[in-house]
C-alpha positions in Angstrom: -22.3 65.5 160.5 -23.7 65.1 157.0 -23.2 68.0 154.5 -26.5 67.2 152.7 -29.2 69.9 152.8 -27.7 71.8 155.8 -29.7 74.6 157.3 -26.7 75.7 159.4 -24.1 76.3 156.7 -21.7 79.1 157.4 -19.1 81.2 155.6 -15.8 82.5 157.0 -16.7 86.1 156.2 -20.0 86.0 158.2 -20.5 88.8 160.7 -19.9 88.0 164.3 -23.5 87.2 165.5 -24.2 84.8 162.6 -24.1 81.0 162.9 -24.0 79.0 166.0 -23.6 80.8 169.3 -22.2 79.5 172.6 -25.1 77.2 173.6 -26.1 73.8 172.4 -29.5 73.6 170.9 -32.4 71.1 171.3 -35.5 70.8 169.3 -38.9 69.1 169.8 -42.3 69.1 168.1 -45.5 69.9 169.8 -49.1 70.7 168.7 -51.0 73.6 170.2 -54.7 73.9 169.4 -57.0 76.8 169.4 -60.3 75.2 170.3 -62.6 77.7 168.5 -61.6 79.3 165.2 -63.4 80.0 162.0 -62.8 77.6 159.1 -62.6 80.0 156.3 -62.7 77.4 153.5 -65.8 75.8 154.9 -67.6 79.1 155.6 -69.1 79.6 152.2 -72.8 80.0 153.3 -72.5 80.3 157.1 -69.6 80.7 159.5 -68.2 77.3 160.5 -66.1 77.1 163.6 -63.8 74.2 164.7 -60.5 73.6 166.5 -57.4 74.8 164.7 -54.3 72.7 165.4 -50.8 74.3 164.9 -48.0 71.8 164.6 -45.0 73.7 166.1 -41.3 73.2 166.2 -39.6 74.4 169.3 -35.9 75.2 169.5 -34.3 75.9 172.9 -30.9 76.1 174.7 -29.9 72.6 175.7 -27.7 71.2 178.4 -24.0 71.8 177.9 -23.2 68.1 177.3 -25.7 67.9 174.3 -24.2 66.5 171.2 -24.9 68.7 168.1 -26.7 67.2 165.1 -30.1 66.2 164.0 -32.5 66.1 161.1 -35.8 67.6 159.9 -38.1 65.5 157.7 -40.4 67.7 155.6 -41.7 68.3 152.1 -40.3 70.4 149.2 -42.2 73.4 147.8 -44.2 71.2 145.6 -45.9 69.8 148.7 -45.2 66.1 147.8 -41.5 65.5 147.5 -40.1 64.3 150.9 -36.7 65.8 151.9 -34.4 65.6 154.9 -32.7 68.7 156.2 -29.7 68.6 158.4 -29.0 70.9 161.3 -27.2 71.3 164.6 -30.2 70.9 166.9 -30.5 67.7 168.8 -34.0 66.1 168.8 -35.6 66.0 172.3 -32.4 67.1 174.1 -32.7 68.0 177.7 -33.3 71.8 178.1 -30.9 74.0 179.8 -32.2 75.5 183.1 -33.6 79.0 183.1 -36.1 81.0 181.2 -35.4 82.5 177.8 -37.1 85.3 175.7 -39.6 83.8 173.3 -39.2 84.4 169.5 -42.0 83.3 167.2 -41.1 82.7 163.5 -43.9 82.8 161.0 -43.4 81.5 157.4 -44.8 82.9 154.1 -47.6 81.8 151.8 -46.9 79.0 151.2 -44.2 77.8 153.5 -43.7 75.6 156.5 -42.1 75.7 160.0 -38.7 74.7 158.6 -38.4 77.5 156.0 -36.4 79.7 158.4 -34.8 76.9 160.4 -31.4 78.4 159.9 -32.5 81.5 161.9 -34.3 79.4 164.6 -31.1 77.3 165.3 -28.9 80.4 165.4 -31.1 82.3 167.8 -31.6 79.4 170.1 -27.9 79.0 170.4 -27.7 82.6 171.7 -30.2 82.1 174.5 -33.7 82.3 172.9 -36.7 80.0 173.0 -37.7 79.9 169.3 -41.0 78.5 167.9 -42.2 78.1 164.3 -45.6 76.6 163.4 -47.1 75.2 160.3 -50.0 77.6 159.5 -52.9 75.6 158.1 -54.2 76.7 154.7 -50.8 78.2 154.1 -48.3 75.3 153.8 -46.9 73.5 150.8 -49.2 70.5 151.2 -52.2 72.6 152.5 -52.4 75.8 150.5 -55.9 77.2 150.9 -57.4 80.5 149.7 -55.3 83.6 150.2 -58.1 85.1 152.3 -57.8 82.4 154.9 -54.2 83.5 155.5 -55.2 87.2 155.6 -57.7 86.2 158.4 -55.8 83.6 160.3 -52.2 84.7 160.4 -52.5 87.5 163.0 -54.8 85.2 165.1 -52.3 82.3 164.9 -49.5 84.5 166.0 -51.4 86.0 168.9 -52.6 82.6 170.0 -49.2 81.1 169.8 -47.6 83.9 171.8 -50.1 83.3 174.6 -49.9 79.5 174.5 -46.2 79.2 174.4 -45.7 81.8 177.1 -47.0 79.0 179.5 -43.9 76.8 178.7 -41.7 76.5 181.8 -38.6 77.9 180.0 -40.4 80.8 178.3 -39.4 84.3 179.6 -41.6 87.3 179.9 -40.3 89.1 176.7 -41.3 88.1 173.2 -40.8 89.0 169.6 -42.2 87.9 166.2 -40.1 87.3 163.1 -42.3 87.1 160.1 -41.5 86.4 156.4 -43.7 87.7 153.6 -47.3 86.8 154.8 -45.7 86.1 158.2 -44.5 89.7 158.1 -48.0 90.8 157.3 -49.3 89.0 160.3 -46.5 90.3 162.6 -47.4 93.9 161.7 -51.1 93.4 162.3 -50.3 91.6 165.6 -48.1 94.5 166.5 -51.0 96.9 166.2 -51.0 98.0 162.5 -54.7 97.8 161.7 -55.7 97.2 158.1 -57.2 100.0 155.9 -61.0 100.0 155.9 -61.1 99.3 152.2 -59.4 95.9 152.7 -62.7 94.4 153.8 -63.7 94.7 150.1 -60.4 93.4 148.8 -60.7 90.8 146.0 -59.1 88.2 148.3 -60.9 89.2 151.5 -62.5 86.2 153.2 -66.3 86.0 153.4 -68.6 87.2 156.2 -66.5 90.3 156.8 -63.9 88.2 158.7 -61.3 90.9 158.4 -63.3 93.4 160.4 -61.4 92.5 163.6 -58.1 93.4 161.9 -59.1 96.9 160.7 -57.9 100.3 162.0 -59.8 101.1 165.1 -60.9 97.5 165.7 -57.6 95.6 165.8 -56.5 94.8 169.4 -53.4 96.4 170.9 -50.2 94.3 170.7 -49.8 91.5 173.3 -48.2 92.9 176.4 -45.2 90.5 176.1 -44.4 91.6 172.5 -41.3 93.9 172.6 -40.0 93.8 169.0 -40.9 92.8 165.4 -38.7 91.7 162.6 -40.5 91.7 159.2 -38.6 90.1 156.3 -40.0 90.9 152.9 -43.4 91.8 154.5 -46.3 91.6 152.2 -49.1 94.1 152.0 -48.2 97.7 152.0 -47.6 97.9 148.2 -51.0 96.3 147.8 -53.0 98.8 149.8 -53.5 96.8 153.0 -52.5 99.6 155.3 -53.0 103.4 155.4 -50.3 105.6 156.8 -52.3 106.0 160.0 -52.5 102.2 160.4 -48.8 101.8 160.0 -48.2 104.7 162.3 -49.4 102.6 165.2 -46.2 100.7 165.0 -44.1 103.7 166.0 -44.2 102.7 169.7 -42.6 99.3 169.1 -39.1 98.5 167.8 -39.4 97.3 164.2 -36.6 96.0 161.9 -37.5 95.4 158.2 -35.3 93.3 156.0 -35.9 93.7 152.3 -34.6 93.2 148.8 -34.8 96.2 146.6 -35.8 94.0 143.6 -38.7 92.3 145.4 -41.5 92.1 142.9 -43.8 90.3 145.3 -44.0 92.6 148.3 -42.6 95.7 146.5 -39.6 97.6 147.9 -41.2 101.0 148.1 -44.0 99.5 150.3 -41.6 97.8 152.6 -39.5 101.0 152.9 -42.7 102.8 153.8 -43.3 100.3 156.6 -39.9 101.0 158.1 -40.4 104.7 157.8 -43.9 104.7 159.3 -42.7 102.6 162.2 -39.7 104.9 162.8 -37.7 101.7 162.6 -34.7 100.1 161.0 -34.4 99.0 157.3 -31.7 96.6 156.1 -31.7 96.5 152.3 -30.1 93.7 150.2 -29.4 95.5 147.0 -30.4 93.7 143.8 -32.1 90.9 145.9 -35.7 89.8 145.3 -38.4 88.3 147.5 -36.2 85.5 148.7 -33.8 87.9 150.4 -32.5 86.7 153.8 -35.3 84.3 154.9 -35.4 80.9 153.2 -33.0 78.1 154.0 -30.5 77.3 151.2 -32.3 75.4 148.4 -32.4 71.7 149.1 -30.6 69.6 146.4 -34.0 68.0 145.4 -35.3 71.5 144.5 -33.0 71.7 141.4 -35.1 69.3 139.3 -38.1 70.6 137.3 -41.4 69.9 139.2 -44.1 68.4 136.9 -46.7 69.6 139.5 -45.4 73.2 139.6 -44.1 73.5 136.1 -40.8 75.0 137.4 -37.9 74.0 139.6 -38.7 74.6 143.3 -35.2 76.0 143.6 -36.7 79.3 142.6 -38.8 79.3 145.8 -35.7 79.3 148.0 -32.8 81.0 146.1 -32.2 84.5 145.0 -31.0 85.4 141.4 -28.0 87.3 142.6 -27.2 86.6 146.3 -25.7 83.5 147.9 -28.3 82.1 150.3 -25.7 81.2 153.0 -24.4 84.8 152.9 -27.9 86.2 153.2 -28.8 83.8 156.0 -25.7 84.8 158.0 -26.5 88.5 157.6 -30.1 87.9 158.7 -28.9 85.9 161.7 -26.5 88.6 162.7 -28.9 91.5 162.6 -31.8 89.5 164.1 -29.6 88.5 167.1 -28.4 92.1 167.6 -31.9 93.5 167.4 -33.3 91.0 169.8 -30.4 91.3 172.2 -31.0 95.1 172.3 -34.8 95.0 172.7 -35.5 91.7 174.5 -32.4 91.5 176.7 -31.6 95.2 177.0 -28.0 94.7 176.0 -26.6 98.2 175.2 -23.6 96.7 173.5 -25.8 95.5 170.7 -26.4 99.1 169.6 -23.1 99.2 167.7 -24.5 96.5 165.3 -27.7 98.5 164.7 -26.4 102.1 164.4 -26.2 102.9 160.6 -23.0 104.8 161.3 -21.2 101.7 162.6 -23.4 98.7 161.8 -21.8 97.8 158.5 -18.3 98.7 159.4 -15.3 97.1 161.2 -16.8 98.1 164.6 -19.6 95.6 163.9 -17.4 92.9 162.5 -17.7 93.6 158.8 -14.3 93.4 157.1 -13.2 95.6 154.3 -15.6 95.4 151.4 -17.8 92.9 153.2 -20.7 95.4 153.4 -21.0 95.3 149.6 -24.7 95.1 148.6 -26.1 96.2 151.9 -27.7 99.4 153.2 -28.7 100.1 156.8 -31.0 103.0 157.6 -33.0 104.1 160.6 -35.8 106.6 161.2 -36.4 108.2 164.6 
């Protein structure tokens, strides 16, 4: 297989649940359409509604004779440079029999459905049905007003969970993994209603469109939703939630992954999310907003972009951490967390207990926990 722009790169010091698991992986693309959604950008004078199409990548366990290897054709952060990513998933491979827990991955602003492809492939190889959509108004080539993402992201996630649950290989249990604004959406979808003052936020969409996301108005989590992983979740440091709003998360398992040098989402705010949710916090010390989530920077990203005025490399890479190392750690903890809460595997607890999760009991060799901190609130 080609070594160019691989999303499935590994390291020999990766923890045990990182990288490819025991199952071959297939991938296909589908489009799911919400027939009636507000078009925020067009709703300047009056509310305009129209269908909202979500192009979605679906990774799944494939038949045992599936040959590994495939490509993803997409665009760089500049929204115009075509790139080809390499992975292990086989395009349109025959699915393995059975039903698998559904995991929805939601990218940042901007991003696209391939930004966390490393995580999608790894989880599918361990028995999960993984979906990631391009969120309109929030992709590299279609970056609309920020208020559109504030409005749409929880609605996209809730709609996708319902639509994808109808797939024949989707199990009854589901989780959301959200990065940055995807993390914002995941928390709202999980029941964390926004603070009332947000309806007057400088980036709030028109016509009071955030009213349905506010404390006391936001709907309860979808019944199938059993866990949330928020990576670099945006919002708490910017006043989007009150302590009461975040407190609604306490009934659902929540894992927050964060860099303590994140100047976009703010580390104190992300730590506050984990504490309010009585959840887990995995900290990458000295990492910024790119901690854990993005694929390794494509080679094309190294060149200066005339459109952006900076090298797109900065969108993917961290200043300190190796991306492959961070990806592996994220895959390991995500797999353990989902195994525990979607598959009820008690054995996974040793990977999540702060007393053992970064030690030899969890597969971290001597000194390989450097730069990591694992905490839990009960």
